N, CA, C and O atoms as CSV, one atom per row, in Angstrom:
chain,resi,resn,atom,element,x,y,z
A,1,MET,N,N,0.853,-1.173,0.000
A,1,MET,CA,C,0.000,0.000,0.000
A,1,MET,C,C,0.893,1.228,0.000
A,1,MET,O,O,1.930,1.250,0.662
A,2,THR,N,N,0.493,2.233,-0.732
A,2,THR,CA,C,1.286,3.455,-0.786
A,2,THR,C,C,0.490,4.628,-0.241
A,2,THR,O,O,-0.728,4.560,-0.074
A,3,LEU,N,N,1.202,5.686,0.026
A,3,LEU,CA,C,0.574,6.906,0.519
A,3,LEU,C,C,-0.431,7.439,-0.496
A,3,LEU,O,O,-1.446,8.026,-0.121
A,4,LEU,N,N,-0.151,7.236,-1.772
A,4,LEU,CA,C,-1.056,7.708,-2.811
A,4,LEU,C,C,-2.371,6.933,-2.827
A,4,LEU,O,O,-3.364,7.411,-3.375
A,5,ARG,N,N,-2.386,5.771,-2.247
A,5,ARG,CA,C,-3.595,4.940,-2.201
A,5,ARG,C,C,-4.488,5.310,-1.013
A,5,ARG,O,O,-5.600,4.793,-0.910
A,6,LEU,N,N,-4.043,6.171,-0.135
A,6,LEU,CA,C,-4.778,6.530,1.072
A,6,LEU,C,C,-6.181,7.043,0.756
A,6,LEU,O,O,-7.146,6.634,1.402
A,7,GLY,N,N,-6.306,7.923,-0.218
A,7,GLY,CA,C,-7.605,8.488,-0.569
A,7,GLY,C,C,-8.610,7.439,-1.001
A,7,GLY,O,O,-9.759,7.453,-0.560
A,8,SER,N,N,-8.182,6.533,-1.860
A,8,SER,CA,C,-9.107,5.495,-2.319
A,8,SER,C,C,-9.457,4.523,-1.195
A,8,SER,O,O,-10.580,4.020,-1.137
A,9,LEU,N,N,-8.514,4.259,-0.313
A,9,LEU,CA,C,-8.783,3.390,0.832
A,9,LEU,C,C,-9.833,4.026,1.748
A,9,LEU,O,O,-10.722,3.339,2.251
A,10,LEU,N,N,-9.726,5.324,1.958
A,10,LEU,CA,C,-10.712,6.027,2.778
A,10,LEU,C,C,-12.101,5.958,2.148
A,10,LEU,O,O,-13.090,5.708,2.838
A,11,ARG,N,N,-12.171,6.179,0.849
A,11,ARG,CA,C,-13.469,6.094,0.156
A,11,ARG,C,C,-14.069,4.704,0.286
A,11,ARG,O,O,-15.266,4.551,0.528
A,12,GLU,N,N,-13.220,3.691,0.122
A,12,GLU,CA,C,-13.704,2.307,0.239
A,12,GLU,C,C,-14.242,2.024,1.638
A,12,GLU,O,O,-15.320,1.447,1.780
A,13,ARG,N,N,-13.507,2.421,2.663
A,13,ARG,CA,C,-13.912,2.150,4.050
A,13,ARG,C,C,-15.127,2.978,4.467
A,13,ARG,O,O,-15.906,2.567,5.328
A,14,ARG,N,N,-15.275,4.129,3.854
A,14,ARG,CA,C,-16.419,4.980,4.170
A,14,ARG,C,C,-17.693,4.329,3.654
A,14,ARG,O,O,-18.770,4.532,4.215
A,15,SER,N,N,-17.575,3.558,2.600
A,15,SER,CA,C,-18.646,2.763,1.973
A,15,SER,C,C,-20.027,3.424,1.990
A,15,SER,O,O,-20.979,2.909,2.576
A,16,GLY,N,N,-20.102,4.561,1.338
A,16,GLY,CA,C,-21.391,5.207,1.167
A,16,GLY,C,C,-21.836,6.105,2.310
A,16,GLY,O,O,-22.795,6.863,2.161
A,17,ARG,N,N,-21.167,6.034,3.428
A,17,ARG,CA,C,-21.509,6.933,4.537
A,17,ARG,C,C,-21.112,8.353,4.150
A,17,ARG,O,O,-20.208,8.554,3.339
A,18,GLY,N,N,-21.785,9.322,4.727
A,18,GLY,CA,C,-21.519,10.712,4.393
A,18,GLY,C,C,-20.144,11.173,4.829
A,18,GLY,O,O,-19.600,10.700,5.827
A,19,VAL,N,N,-19.593,12.099,4.071
A,19,VAL,CA,C,-18.273,12.658,4.372
A,19,VAL,C,C,-18.288,13.342,5.738
A,19,VAL,O,O,-17.356,13.178,6.526
A,20,ARG,N,N,-19.331,14.099,6.014
A,20,ARG,CA,C,-19.398,14.819,7.295
A,20,ARG,C,C,-19.455,13.849,8.464
A,20,ARG,O,O,-18.791,14.055,9.479
A,21,GLU,N,N,-20.241,12.803,8.326
A,21,GLU,CA,C,-20.374,11.820,9.409
A,21,GLU,C,C,-19.036,11.148,9.708
A,21,GLU,O,O,-18.625,11.053,10.865
A,22,VAL,N,N,-18.370,10.688,8.666
A,22,VAL,CA,C,-17.096,9.989,8.846
A,22,VAL,C,C,-16.013,10.953,9.335
A,22,VAL,O,O,-15.215,10.595,10.201
A,23,ALA,N,N,-15.979,12.161,8.793
A,23,ALA,CA,C,-14.987,13.152,9.222
A,23,ALA,C,C,-15.143,13.445,10.712
A,23,ALA,O,O,-14.150,13.539,11.433
A,24,ALA,N,N,-16.374,13.589,11.172
A,24,ALA,CA,C,-16.611,13.841,12.594
A,24,ALA,C,C,-16.140,12.659,13.433
A,24,ALA,O,O,-15.593,12.838,14.521
A,25,GLU,N,N,-16.352,11.471,12.929
A,25,GLU,CA,C,-15.909,10.261,13.628
A,25,GLU,C,C,-14.383,10.217,13.730
A,25,GLU,O,O,-13.833,9.818,14.756
A,26,ILE,N,N,-13.720,10.625,12.675
A,26,ILE,CA,C,-12.249,10.624,12.644
A,26,ILE,C,C,-11.691,11.762,13.492
A,26,ILE,O,O,-10.636,11.627,14.110
A,27,GLY,N,N,-12.406,12.882,13.517
A,27,GLY,CA,C,-11.926,14.056,14.243
A,27,GLY,C,C,-11.263,15.082,13.350
A,27,GLY,O,O,-10.385,15.826,13.787
A,28,ILE,N,N,-11.687,15.120,12.089
A,28,ILE,CA,C,-11.171,16.095,11.127
A,28,ILE,C,C,-12.355,16.769,10.447
A,28,ILE,O,O,-13.500,16.359,10.636
A,29,SER,N,N,-12.082,17.791,9.665
A,29,SER,CA,C,-13.166,18.473,8.960
A,29,SER,C,C,-13.565,17.667,7.722
A,29,SER,O,O,-12.782,16.880,7.191
A,30,ALA,N,N,-14.801,17.886,7.281
A,30,ALA,CA,C,-15.288,17.227,6.071
A,30,ALA,C,C,-14.468,17.665,4.855
A,30,ALA,O,O,-14.210,16.870,3.951
A,31,ALA,N,N,-14.063,18.934,4.843
A,31,ALA,CA,C,-13.251,19.440,3.731
A,31,ALA,C,C,-11.903,18.721,3.673
A,31,ALA,O,O,-11.414,18.391,2.592
A,32,THR,N,N,-11.314,18.484,4.831
A,32,THR,CA,C,-10.026,17.779,4.876
A,32,THR,C,C,-10.191,16.349,4.370
A,32,THR,O,O,-9.383,15.875,3.570
A,33,LEU,N,N,-11.224,15.670,4.828
A,33,LEU,CA,C,-11.462,14.303,4.362
A,33,LEU,C,C,-11.664,14.276,2.853
A,33,LEU,O,O,-11.128,13.404,2.169
A,34,SER,N,N,-12.426,15.217,2.336
A,34,SER,CA,C,-12.652,15.288,0.886
A,34,SER,C,C,-11.351,15.507,0.129
A,34,SER,O,O,-11.115,14.889,-0.909
A,35,ARG,N,N,-10.502,16.397,0.662
A,35,ARG,CA,C,-9.212,16.657,-0.006
A,35,ARG,C,C,-8.333,15.409,-0.030
A,35,ARG,O,O,-7.726,15.093,-1.054
A,36,VAL,N,N,-8.266,14.704,1.093
A,36,VAL,CA,C,-7.424,13.497,1.156
A,36,VAL,C,C,-7.999,12.426,0.222
A,36,VAL,O,O,-7.249,11.743,-0.475
A,37,GLU,N,N,-9.305,12.284,0.208
A,37,GLU,CA,C,-9.923,11.312,-0.701
A,37,GLU,C,C,-9.652,11.663,-2.163
A,37,GLU,O,O,-9.607,10.783,-3.023
A,38,ALA,N,N,-9.471,12.953,-2.434
A,38,ALA,CA,C,-9.188,13.401,-3.798
A,38,ALA,C,C,-7.708,13.275,-4.164
A,38,ALA,O,O,-7.314,13.590,-5.287
A,39,GLY,N,N,-6.888,12.811,-3.212
A,39,GLY,CA,C,-5.480,12.579,-3.517
A,39,GLY,C,C,-4.498,13.541,-2.894
A,39,GLY,O,O,-3.291,13.399,-3.092
A,40,LYS,N,N,-4.983,14.525,-2.141
A,40,LYS,CA,C,-4.075,15.445,-1.467
A,40,LYS,C,C,-3.461,14.750,-0.251
A,40,LYS,O,O,-4.098,13.908,0.381
A,41,LEU,N,N,-2.227,15.110,0.066
A,41,LEU,CA,C,-1.547,14.509,1.207
A,41,LEU,C,C,-1.930,15.231,2.494
A,41,LEU,O,O,-1.954,16.461,2.531
A,42,PRO,N,N,-2.229,14.481,3.541
A,42,PRO,CA,C,-2.629,15.109,4.807
A,42,PRO,C,C,-1.427,15.598,5.605
A,42,PRO,O,O,-0.293,15.185,5.359
A,43,ASP,N,N,-1.690,16.482,6.564
A,43,ASP,CA,C,-0.634,16.870,7.495
A,43,ASP,C,C,-0.419,15.698,8.464
A,43,ASP,O,O,-1.159,14.715,8.433
A,44,LEU,N,N,0.582,15.813,9.307
A,44,LEU,CA,C,0.958,14.689,10.170
A,44,LEU,C,C,-0.132,14.286,11.158
A,44,LEU,O,O,-0.392,13.097,11.340
A,45,LEU,N,N,-0.769,15.261,11.793
A,45,LEU,CA,C,-1.815,14.949,12.759
A,45,LEU,C,C,-2.994,14.269,12.072
A,45,LEU,O,O,-3.539,13.291,12.583
A,46,THR,N,N,-3.378,14.783,10.929
A,46,THR,CA,C,-4.480,14.181,10.167
A,46,THR,C,C,-4.102,12.775,9.722
A,46,THR,O,O,-4.920,11.858,9.791
A,47,PHE,N,N,-2.869,12.607,9.267
A,47,PHE,CA,C,-2.395,11.282,8.831
A,47,PHE,C,C,-2.520,10.273,9.965
A,47,PHE,O,O,-2.969,9.147,9.754
A,48,ARG,N,N,-2.128,10.675,11.153
A,48,ARG,CA,C,-2.223,9.783,12.318
A,48,ARG,C,C,-3.677,9.433,12.610
A,48,ARG,O,O,-3.999,8.273,12.868
A,49,LYS,N,N,-4.557,10.432,12.570
A,49,LYS,CA,C,-5.976,10.191,12.830
A,49,LYS,C,C,-6.573,9.252,11.779
A,49,LYS,O,O,-7.354,8.359,12.108
A,50,LEU,N,N,-6.204,9.457,10.531
A,50,LEU,CA,C,-6.718,8.601,9.456
A,50,LEU,C,C,-6.261,7.158,9.639
A,50,LEU,O,O,-7.054,6.227,9.493
A,51,CYS,N,N,-4.989,6.976,9.959
A,51,CYS,CA,C,-4.465,5.620,10.162
A,51,CYS,C,C,-5.150,4.948,11.343
A,51,CYS,O,O,-5.465,3.759,11.290
A,52,THR,N,N,-5.379,5.703,12.398
A,52,THR,CA,C,-6.077,5.152,13.565
A,52,THR,C,C,-7.480,4.725,13.177
A,52,THR,O,O,-7.910,3.625,13.524
A,53,TRP,N,N,-8.195,5.573,12.467
A,53,TRP,CA,C,-9.564,5.260,12.061
A,53,TRP,C,C,-9.602,4.056,11.121
A,53,TRP,O,O,-10.495,3.214,11.210
A,54,LEU,N,N,-8.617,3.988,10.215
A,54,LEU,CA,C,-8.554,2.870,9.284
A,54,LEU,C,C,-8.080,1.582,9.958
A,54,LEU,O,O,-8.290,0.485,9.440
A,55,GLY,N,N,-7.438,1.729,11.121
A,55,GLY,CA,C,-6.916,0.565,11.824
A,55,GLY,C,C,-5.701,-0.028,11.149
A,55,GLY,O,O,-5.509,-1.244,11.149
A,56,ILE,N,N,-4.874,0.842,10.567
A,56,ILE,CA,C,-3.669,0.367,9.886
A,56,ILE,C,C,-2.435,1.042,10.464
A,56,ILE,O,O,-2.505,2.145,11.008
A,57,ASN,N,N,-1.325,0.372,10.338
A,57,ASN,CA,C,-0.046,0.894,10.796
A,57,ASN,C,C,0.443,1.931,9.787
A,57,ASN,O,O,0.522,1.623,8.598
A,58,PRO,N,N,0.775,3.149,10.222
A,58,PRO,CA,C,1.272,4.164,9.290
A,58,PRO,C,C,2.483,3.694,8.479
A,58,PRO,O,O,2.671,4.123,7.340
A,59,ALA,N,N,3.291,2.827,9.054
A,59,ALA,CA,C,4.469,2.316,8.347
A,59,ALA,C,C,4.068,1.545,7.101
A,59,ALA,O,O,4.809,1.517,6.119
A,60,GLU,N,N,2.900,0.922,7.137
A,60,GLU,CA,C,2.414,0.181,5.970
A,60,GLU,C,C,2.156,1.135,4.802
A,60,GLU,O,O,2.498,0.838,3.657
A,61,ILE,N,N,1.556,2.271,5.102
A,61,ILE,CA,C,1.275,3.257,4.056
A,61,ILE,C,C,2.562,3.915,3.575
A,61,ILE,O,O,2.709,4.211,2.389
A,62,LEU,N,N,3.490,4.140,4.495
A,62,LEU,CA,C,4.758,4.779,4.139
A,62,LEU,C,C,5.741,3.796,3.523
A,62,LEU,O,O,6.845,4.171,3.130
A,63,GLU,N,N,5.329,2.526,3.443
A,63,GLU,CA,C,6.144,1.460,2.862
A,63,GLU,C,C,7.483,1.306,3.562
A,63,GLU,O,O,8.534,1.263,2.922
A,64,LEU,N,N,7.431,1.223,4.895
A,64,LEU,CA,C,8.628,1.031,5.694
A,64,LEU,C,C,8.768,-0.432,6.070
A,64,LEU,O,O,7.775,-1.154,6.146
A,65,ASN,N,N,9.985,-0.868,6.304
A,65,ASN,CA,C,10.243,-2.232,6.734
A,65,ASN,C,C,9.724,-2.455,8.138
A,65,ASN,O,O,9.571,-1.501,8.901
A,66,ALA,N,N,9.452,-3.695,8.487
A,66,ALA,CA,C,8.912,-4.035,9.803
A,66,ALA,C,C,9.829,-3.581,10.932
A,66,ALA,O,O,9.334,-3.198,11.992
A,67,ASP,N,N,11.145,-3.610,10.744
A,67,ASP,CA,C,12.054,-3.224,11.821
A,67,ASP,C,C,12.121,-1.709,12.015
A,67,ASP,O,O,12.776,-1.232,12.942
A,68,GLU,N,N,11.455,-0.958,11.157
A,68,GLU,CA,C,11.459,0.489,11.254
A,68,GLU,C,C,10.187,1.022,11.897
A,68,GLU,O,O,9.995,2.237,11.957
A,69,THR,N,N,9.315,0.144,12.379
A,69,THR,CA,C,8.006,0.581,12.847
A,69,THR,C,C,7.976,0.932,14.322
A,69,THR,O,O,6.929,1.348,14.817
A,70,THR,N,N,9.065,0.785,15.040
A,70,THR,CA,C,9.039,1.093,16.468
A,70,THR,C,C,8.768,2.565,16.717
A,70,THR,O,O,8.116,2.911,17.702
A,71,ALA,N,N,9.245,3.421,15.863
A,71,ALA,CA,C,8.953,4.848,15.948
A,71,ALA,C,C,8.646,5.323,14.538
A,71,ALA,O,O,9.545,5.390,13.699
A,72,VAL,N,N,7.422,5.645,14.273
A,72,VAL,CA,C,7.007,6.001,12.916
A,72,VAL,C,C,7.648,7.319,12.500
A,72,VAL,O,O,7.463,8.339,13.164
A,73,PRO,N,N,8.400,7.300,11.406
A,73,PRO,CA,C,9.059,8.524,10.949
A,73,PRO,C,C,8.076,9.410,10.185
A,73,PRO,O,O,7.992,9.355,8.958
A,74,VAL,N,N,7.355,10.206,10.917
A,74,VAL,CA,C,6.315,11.024,10.311
A,74,VAL,C,C,6.861,12.042,9.322
A,74,VAL,O,O,6.111,12.552,8.489
A,75,ALA,N,N,8.125,12.340,9.396
A,75,ALA,CA,C,8.717,13.280,8.444
A,75,ALA,C,C,8.633,12.751,7.026
A,75,ALA,O,O,8.613,13.536,6.079
A,76,ALA,N,N,8.584,11.439,6.858
A,76,ALA,CA,C,8.509,10.848,5.528
A,76,ALA,C,C,7.268,11.309,4.783
A,76,ALA,O,O,7.296,11.437,3.558
A,77,VAL,N,N,6.193,11.558,5.492
A,77,VAL,CA,C,4.962,12.034,4.851
A,77,VAL,C,C,5.218,13.365,4.173
A,77,VAL,O,O,4.819,13.568,3.026
A,78,HIS,N,N,5.883,14.274,4.875
A,78,HIS,CA,C,6.166,15.582,4.301
A,78,HIS,C,C,7.174,15.488,3.163
A,78,HIS,O,O,7.058,16.206,2.169
A,79,LEU,N,N,8.140,14.627,3.299
A,79,LEU,CA,C,9.136,14.485,2.241
A,79,LEU,C,C,8.495,13.990,0.954
A,79,LEU,O,O,8.804,14.490,-0.128
A,80,ARG,N,N,7.616,13.024,1.061
A,80,ARG,CA,C,6.966,12.490,-0.135
A,80,ARG,C,C,5.953,13.463,-0.717
A,80,ARG,O,O,5.591,13.354,-1.888
A,81,ALA,N,N,5.495,14.410,0.084
A,81,ALA,CA,C,4.534,15.402,-0.397
A,81,ALA,C,C,5.223,16.536,-1.157
A,81,ALA,O,O,4.562,17.287,-1.874
A,82,ASP,N,N,6.529,16.665,-1.009
A,82,ASP,CA,C,7.274,17.753,-1.647
A,82,ASP,C,C,7.444,17.454,-3.135
A,82,ASP,O,O,8.149,16.516,-3.510
A,83,VAL,N,N,6.801,18.248,-3.972
A,83,VAL,CA,C,6.850,18.008,-5.416
A,83,VAL,C,C,8.224,18.277,-6.011
A,83,VAL,O,O,8.511,17.837,-7.124
A,84,LEU,N,N,9.074,18.991,-5.287
A,84,LEU,CA,C,10.414,19.285,-5.795
A,84,LEU,C,C,11.395,18.143,-5.548
A,84,LEU,O,O,12.473,18.112,-6.141
A,85,LEU,N,N,11.024,17.201,-4.671
A,85,LEU,CA,C,11.889,16.053,-4.386
A,85,LEU,C,C,11.464,14.863,-5.244
A,85,LEU,O,O,10.277,14.579,-5.400
A,86,SER,N,N,12.449,14.185,-5.789
A,86,SER,CA,C,12.126,12.954,-6.503
A,86,SER,C,C,11.738,11.887,-5.482
A,86,SER,O,O,12.067,12.010,-4.303
A,87,GLU,N,N,11.049,10.852,-5.923
A,87,GLU,CA,C,10.668,9.749,-5.033
A,87,GLU,C,C,11.910,9.155,-4.381
A,87,GLU,O,O,11.900,8.823,-3.196
A,88,GLU,N,N,12.983,9.024,-5.164
A,88,GLU,CA,C,14.227,8.451,-4.642
A,88,GLU,C,C,14.836,9.344,-3.559
A,88,GLU,O,O,15.270,8.852,-2.517
A,89,ALA,N,N,14.868,10.651,-3.805
A,89,ALA,CA,C,15.420,11.583,-2.819
A,89,ALA,C,C,14.594,11.576,-1.541
A,89,ALA,O,O,15.152,11.593,-0.444
A,90,ALA,N,N,13.267,11.550,-1.670
A,90,ALA,CA,C,12.393,11.509,-0.493
A,90,ALA,C,C,12.648,10.233,0.302
A,90,ALA,O,O,12.716,10.269,1.530
A,91,GLY,N,N,12.787,9.123,-0.382
A,91,GLY,CA,C,13.073,7.856,0.290
A,91,GLY,C,C,14.424,7.871,0.990
A,91,GLY,O,O,14.558,7.389,2.114
A,92,ASP,N,N,15.421,8.427,0.314
A,92,ASP,CA,C,16.760,8.514,0.908
A,92,ASP,C,C,16.765,9.394,2.155
A,92,ASP,O,O,17.383,9.045,3.160
A,93,LEU,N,N,16.084,10.524,2.092
A,93,LEU,CA,C,16.016,11.409,3.251
A,93,LEU,C,C,15.261,10.754,4.406
A,93,LEU,O,O,15.644,10.902,5.566
A,94,ALA,N,N,14.194,10.036,4.087
A,94,ALA,CA,C,13.449,9.331,5.135
A,94,ALA,C,C,14.342,8.290,5.806
A,94,ALA,O,O,14.304,8.135,7.027
A,95,GLN,N,N,15.141,7.580,5.021
A,95,GLN,CA,C,16.058,6.592,5.577
A,95,GLN,C,C,17.115,7.254,6.455
A,95,GLN,O,O,17.474,6.723,7.506
A,96,LEU,N,N,17.612,8.407,6.030
A,96,LEU,CA,C,18.592,9.152,6.825
A,96,LEU,C,C,18.007,9.534,8.189
A,96,LEU,O,O,18.679,9.428,9.215
A,97,ILE,N,N,16.766,9.974,8.184
A,97,ILE,CA,C,16.099,10.323,9.437
A,97,ILE,C,C,15.979,9.094,10.332
A,97,ILE,O,O,16.198,9.183,11.540
A,98,LEU,N,N,15.633,7.952,9.749
A,98,LEU,CA,C,15.514,6.719,10.527
A,98,LEU,C,C,16.835,6.308,11.155
A,98,LEU,O,O,16.879,5.899,12.315
A,99,VAL,N,N,17.904,6.416,10.390
A,99,VAL,CA,C,19.221,6.051,10.911
A,99,VAL,C,C,19.599,6.982,12.065
A,99,VAL,O,O,20.093,6.531,13.098
A,100,ALA,N,N,19.367,8.264,11.883
A,100,ALA,CA,C,19.679,9.226,12.955
A,100,ALA,C,C,18.825,8.941,14.186
A,100,ALA,O,O,19.313,9.029,15.312
A,101,GLN,N,N,17.577,8.605,13.982
A,101,GLN,CA,C,16.689,8.305,15.105
A,101,GLN,C,C,17.161,7.062,15.858
A,101,GLN,O,O,17.189,7.052,17.089
A,102,ARG,N,N,17.530,6.015,15.121
A,102,ARG,CA,C,18.039,4.800,15.770
A,102,ARG,C,C,19.304,5.088,16.565
A,102,ARG,O,O,19.480,4.578,17.671
A,103,GLU,N,N,20.178,5.902,16.002
A,103,GLU,CA,C,21.430,6.254,16.691
A,103,GLU,C,C,21.140,7.037,17.961
A,103,GLU,O,O,21.773,6.805,18.991
A,104,LEU,N,N,20.201,7.951,17.898
A,104,LEU,CA,C,19.822,8.712,19.080
A,104,LEU,C,C,19.260,7.785,20.167
A,104,LEU,O,O,19.583,7.934,21.345
A,105,ILE,N,N,18.431,6.844,19.764
A,105,ILE,CA,C,17.880,5.877,20.724
A,105,ILE,C,C,19.001,5.051,21.341
A,105,ILE,O,O,19.017,4.824,22.551
A,106,ARG,N,N,19.942,4.600,20.509
A,106,ARG,CA,C,21.063,3.801,21.007
A,106,ARG,C,C,21.900,4.602,22.002
A,106,ARG,O,O,22.254,4.095,23.066
A,107,ARG,N,N,22.211,5.821,21.667
A,107,ARG,CA,C,23.032,6.645,22.549
A,107,ARG,C,C,22.291,6.999,23.835
A,107,ARG,O,O,22.901,7.097,24.900
A,108,THR,N,N,21.006,7.186,23.737
A,108,THR,CA,C,20.217,7.465,24.939
A,108,THR,C,C,20.228,6.256,25.863
A,108,THR,O,O,20.329,6.407,27.080
A,109,ARG,N,N,20.126,5.075,25.304
A,109,ARG,CA,C,20.191,3.855,26.122
A,109,ARG,C,C,21.545,3.713,26.800
A,109,ARG,O,O,21.638,3.182,27.907
A,110,GLU,N,N,22.582,4.181,26.144
A,110,GLU,CA,C,23.931,4.126,26.713
A,110,GLU,C,C,24.216,5.321,27.624
A,110,GLU,O,O,25.354,5.535,28.042
A,111,ARG,N,N,23.184,6.085,27.923
A,111,ARG,CA,C,23.295,7.277,28.782
A,111,ARG,C,C,24.197,8.329,28.157
A,111,ARG,O,O,24.899,9.059,28.855
A,112,ARG,N,N,24.166,8.394,26.841
A,112,ARG,CA,C,24.960,9.391,26.133
A,112,ARG,C,C,24.025,10.366,25.426
A,112,ARG,O,O,24.228,10.697,24.257
A,113,SER,N,N,23.016,10.815,26.131
A,113,SER,CA,C,22.026,11.683,25.497
A,113,SER,C,C,22.449,13.150,25.427
A,113,SER,O,O,21.750,13.961,24.821
A,114,ASP,N,N,23.565,13.496,26.029
A,114,ASP,CA,C,24.067,14.862,25.951
A,114,ASP,C,C,24.740,15.053,24.589
A,114,ASP,O,O,25.868,14.608,24.376
A,115,VAL,N,N,24.047,15.708,23.689
A,115,VAL,CA,C,24.534,15.858,22.323
A,115,VAL,C,C,25.887,16.533,22.243
A,115,VAL,O,O,26.666,16.243,21.335
A,116,SER,N,N,26.180,17.418,23.164
A,116,SER,CA,C,27.458,18.141,23.132
A,116,SER,C,C,28.660,17.209,23.288
A,116,SER,O,O,29.775,17.590,22.932
A,117,THR,N,N,28.461,16.007,23.809
A,117,THR,CA,C,29.578,15.071,23.989
A,117,THR,C,C,29.788,14.163,22.796
A,117,THR,O,O,30.710,13.347,22.800
A,118,TRP,N,N,28.958,14.283,21.775
A,118,TRP,CA,C,29.036,13.373,20.636
A,118,TRP,C,C,30.167,13.697,19.675
A,118,TRP,O,O,30.611,12.826,18.926
A,119,LEU,N,N,30.631,14.917,19.685
A,119,LEU,CA,C,31.650,15.313,18.706
A,119,LEU,C,C,33.031,15.195,19.250
A,119,LEU,O,O,33.998,15.491,18.548
């Protein structure tokens, strides 16, 4: 599943129910739901709400590996939404963020969370 499929998945799950009714259930505006269903990319908070309502792991939509799901890299949503970035560049930047996040977690576990000591 890809981020671009999110809109059609929402339409399918809504299955004839009104946009306003479902949007209220999700906790977003009807206009926002309509935009996402039309293919626009949601902001991070909306993306989280949509995934919760759909009952799916955000990593599945972002096409991340199973070992990357411990902390969902929400920045990937914004990177893929940037029309100036190629799909490859967005993917590479998302991976860079994941690596940095894992390193930060590792260093925090080792009680090395003081960034000033890293250099």
